[in-house]
N, C-alpha and C positions, 0 to 999 in steps of 0.2 A: 632673197626671199627666205623667210624663216621656215624651218622644217615644221611639218604638221605636228601639233601637240594633241595627244590622246590621253585617256585615263584608264588605268587598271584598278580593279577593286582588290584591296587587301583587307579582308575582314569587312569592317564598316567604313574603312577609309579609302579614298580614291587617290591614286598616285599618278601624277603627271609624267608622261614619258614621250620621247621622240626616237625615231629610228632614222639613221642616216647611213648611206653607203650600201653597197651590194657585194662586199668582199666574201671570201670563201669560208669565213668563220665568224661567229658572233662575239662581240666584245662589249661587256656591260661596264659602263663607266660609273663608279660609285663615288659621288662627290664628298667633300669635307662637310663641316658642320652646318653650313648654309650654302644654298645655290639658287639660281633662277635660270631655267632653261632658255627663256627668250633673251634675257640680258646677256647670256654667254655669247650669243651670236652677234651682239652689237659691239663687242670688244675685239678689235682686230687680232691681237696676239692669241687670245683664247680661241677665237673662231678658227684661226689658222691651225692651232694645235689639234682641235677637234676634227677639222677637215683632214688633217694628216692621218689621224687614227681611222677615219672613215674611208681613206684611200686604200687600205689593205684589210678592212673588216666590214662587217655589218655592225655599225656602232649603235648601241642602245644606251640612251641617256635618260635620266630621271631625276626628279627632285624628291628628296626624302620627305616623309610625312612631317607636317609642321613647318615646312620650308617652301620657298619659291611658289610654284603654281599648284602644288599638292595641297590636299585638305589640311586645315589647321586642326589640331587635336587639343582636347581639354585636359589631358593628363600627360605626364612625362612618358614618352615612348621608351620601351625597353629595347635593349640591343637585340633581343630575340624577335620582337615585332618589326624592327627595322630590317633585320636580316630577311624576314619573311616578305618584305616589300620587294626585295630582289627577285624572289621566286615568283611573286605575283606579276611583276613586269615581264619576266621571261615567259611565263605562261601566256600572257596577253599577246605577245608578239610571236608565239609559236617557236620559241627557242628551247630546244631540249638540252643543249649543252653550249656553254660559253666560257670565254676567258673573262676574268674579273680584274678590273683596274681600280683599286681602292686608294683614295687620297686621304691622308691624315686620319681623321675619325672614321672615314669610310673604310679604312684598312681593317679596323677591328671587325666590322660586320662582314667584310669580305673574307677574312680568315675564318670566321665562324661558319659562314656559308660553305667555304671550300672543304672544311673538315667534316661538316655534316652532310653535304651533298657532293661527294667527289665524282659521282656518276654524271653530274650536271656541270662540273667545273673542268674545263679544258686546261686552264693554266691560271696562275694568280700573279698579278703585278701590284706591288705596294710602293707608294711614294710618300715619304715623310710620315710613315705610319708608326704606331706604337702599340705595345701590349698592355701597358698599365699607365693610366693618366697621371696619377699623383707622382709617380717616379720620374717620368720623362717629359711631362708637359707643364703642369702647374702643381708644385708641392702645396700642402695644406696652408702654409703661411702666406702664400701668394694668391690662393684661389679667391678668398674673400675680397681682396683688393681688386682683382680683375672683375668680379661681379659688380663692384661699386662703380668701376669705369663704365660698364655696360649700362647700369641704371642711370648714370649721370649724362652719358654722351652718345648712346647708340643712335646711329643715323647721321652723325656728324663727320665720320671718317677718322675719329681719334684712334680707333683700334688698329689702324693700318700699321702703326709702328711696331705692333706685336707680331704681325704676319709678314711684312715686307719693309724692314727698316731702311733699305736703300731708296725707297720711294716716299718715305714718310714726310720729307720736307718739300716734296713737289705738290703744289696746290692743286693742279689739275688731277693728279693721281688721287689725292686725298678726297676731292669732290666725287671722283668716280667710285671710290671705295664707299663713300657715304651713301651713294645711291644704291650700291650693291647691298649694303647693310639693310637699308629700308625695304628693298624689294626681296631680300633673302628671307627675312623673318622679322617679326615684331620684337620689341625689347623683352616682353614677358616670355615669348617663345624661346628667345635666345638664352635667357637665364635658365629656363626649364631644361633646355638642351644641354647647357653647360653643367647643370647639376647631374644629368644623366651621364654625361661624358666623364665626370669626376669619379663615377663608379666603375668605369670600364677596366676590366682586368681579364684579358684573354691570354695571359702568359702560358697557362697550362694547356691551351688549345694548340699553340704553335707546333709542338712536337708531333701532333696528330695529323698535320697537313701532309697529304700524300700526292699532291699535284705539283707539276713544275712551277717553281716560284722565282720571281725576280724582285729584288728589293733595291730601290733607289733612294738614297738619302744624301742631302747636302751636309757637308762636314760642319758648317757653322750655323746650321738651322737654329734660329733664335726661338722658335715656337716649340719644336719637338727635338730634344737633344739627340745628337747623332748616336749616342749609346743605345737609343731605342732601336734604331735600324740594325746596329751591330748585334744586339740581343736577338732580334728576330732572325737574322742571318745565321746565328749560331744555333738557334732552336728549331728552325724549320728544316727538316731533312733535305739535303741536296740543294738548298736555295742558292741562287746566284746573287751576289751582293755587289752593287756598284755605288761607290762613294764619289760624289761630285763636289767641286768647289762651290762656294756661295754661302750666304747667311740668310737669304730670304726663304721663308717657308712656302709662300705662294708659288705654285707651279708656273704661273703665268709671268713671273718676274725672273729675270736672269736668263741663263742659257736653256731656254725651253726646247730648242731644237735638239740639244744633246740628250735630253730626257726622251724625246720622241724617237731618236735614233736607237737608243737602248731598248725601248719598248718594242719597236718594230722588228729589230733583229731577233729579240728573244721570242716574240710571238710567231713570227713567220718561219723561224728556224726550229721550233720545238713543237712537234705534233704527237707526243707520246700519248698512248691510250692508257688511261688509268682504270684498272679493274676495281669496281666498287665493292670489293669483298671485305674491306676494313673501313669503317666509317665512324664518325663521331655521333653518338646517340645518347639520349637520356633514357635510362633504364628504370622501369617501375616494377616493383614487386608488391603485391597485396596478399594478405593472409587473414583468414577468419580466426580470431583468438578463441581458444577453448572449444574448437569445433567438435572434438570427440565427446566432450561432456554434453554439449547442446544436442548432438545427434542422439545420445542416449536418453536425454530428457524427452525429446520430441518423438522418438521412434523413427524407423527407417523411412516410412512413407512421407510423413510430415517433413522430416529433415530433407528429403530429396526435393520436395516441392519448394521448401525455403531456399535450398541451394540453387535451384533453377532460377528463382526470383533474383537471388544475389547475382548470379552470372549475367542475367539480363541487364541489371543495373550497371554492372562493370562494363559490359560490352557497349552499352549505350553511351556511357561517359567516355570511353576510349575513342569511339567513333566521332562523338561530338567534338572532341578536342584534337582530332586528326592524328591519333595515335595508331599504332599497329599492334594488334594482339599477336603475341608470339605463341603462347600456349597456356592452357590451364594447368594448375598444379594441385588438383584435388579440391582444395578449398581456398584457392587463391589464383592469381593471374600474374603472368609475366608479359609486359608490353614495352614498346619503345616509342619515343616521341622525338621529333626533330627540334624541340626546344624545351628547356627545363621548366619554363613557366607553365606550359600546357600540361606537362607531366605532374607538376605539383598541384595544379588546380584539379586535375582528374583525380588524384589521390584524395584531396580534400573533399571533393564531391562524393566519391565512393564511400569514404568513411562516414560522412554526414548522413547520406541517404540509407546506407545499410543499417545504421542504428535507428534512424527516425521511422523508416518504413518496415524494417524486418526485425528490429531488436537485436541486431548482430553487432558485435564489436570487431571492427576490422583495423588492422595496422598496416602501415605502408612504409616502404623505403625507396628513396630516389637517389640516383647517382648519374653523373654525366661523364662519359669516357669513351675510349675507342673499343668497338666491338667487332667481332668477326661474324659476318653473315654467311652461314653455311648454305649449301645448295638446296637443302630441304626447308630453308626459311628460318631455321632455328638460329640462335645467336650464342656466342661463347666469348670468353676473354675475361681479363681481370676485372673490367668494369661491371660485368654481370655478377661476378663473385662478390664484389664490394657492395653492390646494391642489395643482394640477397642478405648479406651479413648485417647491413644497416636495418633492413626490414625486421630481422630477427631481434634486434635490440629494442624495437618499438613496443610500446604497451598498447592495449586495446584502445582504439579511438585516437591514436597518435600517428602523425606523419613525420618521419625523420628523413633528413637529407644530408648529403655531404657538403663540405665547404665549397666544392666545385659548383654544385647546383646553386648554393646561396650566392656565390660571386657572379655567376652568369645571369641570375635573376635579379641582379641589382637594378634598381629603378622601377621595379614592378610594385604593385600594391601589396604584395605578399610580405608579411613580417615574419622574421625568424628569431628564435631564441637559442643561444648557445647551450649545448648539452655536454660540453667537455670533449676530451680527446680520447679516442679508443684505438686499441691495437686490433687490427684485422688479420686473422690468420692467413698467411700466404702473401701478405703485403708488407714490403720493407718499411714504409713510413707509416706513422700513426695517422689516423683520419679524424679531422675535426667534424663533429656531428652537431647538427642544428635541428630543432623541431620547428614546425610551422606554429607560430605564436597562437595561443588560445586553444591548442590541442594537446 
């Protein structure tokens, strides 16, 4: 009997999920680029592996947006949106804290979640994962050719050779993979997802992960080069790295039991409590340009009223986009967000509305990095300093962001324009600055 499938709402999208097992801790399984919850239980090896996980955990399964049983989407989902689907599913099942098991592309969103929400992440397991798609999966000269294969033959099983070469000549396996392709996602959806994957770059997130981490990679993986696993192992503090023999990327092919053994031993033997005092966050600074001159022109009473209206606009936009107001700064705000896309959109909206409704020129700076959350709710750290300096570089009506924000927002509808490289006082490396296009 198949597990019951239910739906969690993530924004306007509904995400299909299942819960199996009653173990002592929650384990969220984050699949690769396509999946199908029902089909997974029809395949004996995959079903056996999932049942193994459910034997020592409460296993939470889901299909990412645009795939399997979840809602199809009209636009390419960003990594931030897909990460948020994990949070939505956890909320739906009442999971306050869980271990995450990210497969391949699912590893990137799992890493981003673990760094952003360490208080909700018990541990992190990565299999066949990578931090930068063009470097370790498909270089630019091979990407177009792979898209052409999808356009020509998706649904026929031809792509099996890229994921499990040891099974590529077996006709029964090829037919099974062809069905998985058709039930996992449509050709157009797969192409859209591949274009989003091609933008994935979470290399700068890896050093900020503070939860116990296990990385498993097959030495001959033909889809994701083993150097991807080695890079993550060297970048994530304290990560345990296990390199296994084999060339197949698919977890369900090859020595699946060995992978399960490593995962169970790691998760059942590691129960460290992570204090969520240092987290990955997107920091937003806003500031009214020429506020002293405007206050002098309007007079104290009128300026106070205008400033109150400004504060109301900023707070409304921060709340609407699920940000957290840290504090006001006289004529500006400091806020944090759990995703760069929401922070940039908040900044854009504040800049536009302040000028259209109040005649005020506002500038904003956005940066994503590790911050220290103090007991009084304030934040500190180099990421806060960088965001403040970026905001100071902006002109009235302009939103400036760091390259980190630009990289993590890849695949969104936000367009960025390069503004050069700037030295930031107190920071060893120069920072590449981008403006939100049209501002």
